C-alpha positions in Angstrom: 1.1 5.6 1.0 -2.2 4.1 -0.7 -0.7 2.1 -3.8 -3.3 0.7 -6.4 -2.1 -2.4 -7.7 -3.3 -3.8 -11.5 -3.1 -6.7 -13.5 -4.6 -5.7 -16.8 -5.4 -8.6 -19.2 -7.2 -7.8 -22.8 -10.7 -7.3 -22.2 -10.2 -7.9 -17.9 -8.6 -5.7 -14.7 -7.6 -7.1 -11.5 -6.9 -5.1 -8.6 -5.8 -4.2 -5.0 -5.6 -0.9 -3.3 -3.2 -1.1 -0.4 -1.4 1.0 2.6 1.9 0.6 2.8 4.7 1.9 4.2 8.6 1.1 4.5 8.0 -0.6 7.9 5.2 -2.5 6.6 6.5 -3.6 3.5 9.4 -4.9 5.2 7.4 -6.9 8.1 4.5 -8.1 5.2 2.1 -6.2 7.2 0.5 -3.7 4.4 -3.6 -3.1 5.3 -5.8 -4.2 1.9 -8.3 -1.1 1.5 -10.1 -3.1 -1.7 -9.4 -5.3 -4.4 -11.9 -6.7 -7.4 -11.8 -7.4 -11.0 -13.3 -5.6 -14.1 -14.4 -8.4 -17.2 -15.8 -7.9 -20.0 -14.0 -4.2 -21.5 -15.2 -3.4 -24.4 -18.8 -3.2 -23.8 -20.8 -3.6 -20.4 -18.1 -4.6 -18.3 -19.1 -6.2 -15.0 -17.6 -5.0 -12.1 -16.7 -6.9 -8.8 -15.8 -4.7 -6.0 -15.0 -5.8 -2.0 -14.0 -2.9 0.4 -12.4 -4.4 3.4 -13.9 -7.3 4.9 -17.3 -6.4 3.9 -19.3 -8.4 0.9 -18.6 -8.0 -2.6 -20.5 -5.8 -4.4 -21.2 -6.5 -8.2 -22.5 -4.0 -10.7 -22.0 -2.9 -14.5 -20.5 0.0 -16.4 -20.1 0.8 -20.3 -16.0 0.2 -20.7 -14.8 0.7 -24.1 -11.4 -0.1 -23.5 -8.8 -0.7 -20.7 -7.9 2.9 -20.5 -11.1 3.9 -19.5 -11.5 1.2 -17.5 -8.9 2.3 -15.2 -10.2 5.9 -15.3 -13.2 4.4 -13.9 -11.9 2.5 -11.5 -9.6 5.0 -10.1 -12.6 7.6 -9.9 -14.7 4.9 -8.5 -12.2 4.0 -5.6 -11.8 7.6 -4.8 -16.0 8.1 -4.5 -18.1 8.2 -1.4 -19.8 4.9 -2.4 -16.8 2.5 -3.0 -16.8 3.0 1.0 -13.0 3.4 0.9 -12.2 6.0 3.9 -8.6 5.9 3.4 -9.0 7.6 -0.4 -10.9 10.6 -0.3 -9.9 12.1 -3.9 -8.0 10.7 -6.9 -5.1 11.7 -5.6 -5.2 9.9 -2.3 -3.8 7.3 -4.7 -0.4 7.7 -4.4 1.6 5.1 -6.2 0.5 2.7 -9.1 1.8 -0.6 -10.1 1.1 -2.2 -13.1 1.3 -5.8 -14.3 0.7 -6.3 -17.5 0.0 -10.0 -18.8 2.3 -12.2 -21.7 2.2 -15.0 -23.9 5.2 -17.4 -23.9 6.4 -16.6 -27.9 8.9 -18.7 -29.8 11.4 -16.9 -31.5 13.3 -19.0 -33.8 15.3 -21.6 -31.4 14.7 -18.9 -28.4 12.0 -18.8 -26.0 11.3 -15.1 -25.4 8.8 -13.7 -22.5 
């Protein structure tokens, strides 16, 4: 199963796609297919993309918001230029896990996340 893991900030995304299954999860032996980051979302964003153990590629794209950036990322991973042979279409990403950064806030006497 190919899983896209995304950590989203207000103007950035960090990501990795992994190939895993229940056996590999138990043994902690997932295969990383790609990883990278998108910074400067809201304008001309800078994308750092690394497929497998290859060198990182850096390029840019006009990405107006996080939603647009995530859609761009999914389409790019599924495209031939990404170099990720395990994912040939957007349907090849079978699951996603999203992490969202939060600030620690005070509410009266309580500290909440």
